[in-house]
C-alpha positions, 0 to 999 in steps of 0.5 A: 097595412093595406086599407079595405073597402067596400064599394057601393056595388057590393064588392069589395074594391079589388083595383084602384083607378089612374088617381090611386082611388079604390074601385072594382074592377068587376063592375067598373063600365057597367054601373057608377057604383063601382067607384063610390066607397060605401064604407072602410072595412075593419078586419071582419067586423060586420061579418060575423056569423056570415059565410061566403060561397064560390060563385063558380064552384060552391065551396063555402068558407068564413065571410071575410073583406080580404076573400079574393073577388068578395061580394058582401050580399046582405040580403041573401043567406051567404056573401059571394067569392072566388076561390081560385077554382078555375084558375086566376089568369 
C-alpha cells in the first residue's frame, strides 16, 4: 500500500525527489516546507466530518488524504483539492 504524507506546506506529497523522498510539487522551489514531512497519514484519520472544495470549480466532496492535489486547511471551513475539471495535462 502506498504511503501518504502530509507535508509542512499543507499539501499531501504528490511527487518524489531524486532520492525517493516525498515532496509537494506545487510548493517545491517556493518554500522549504515542500520537502518537510508533517506526518504520515493513515486512511482518513483526522479528516472526520471535514469537506474539501475544488480550488477551481468549487465542487465539494468528503475530505480524503488521497484526493488529487489535496491541501489540508485546518484553520478554514474546508480543505482544498483539484477534481480535474480543467483536465489533467
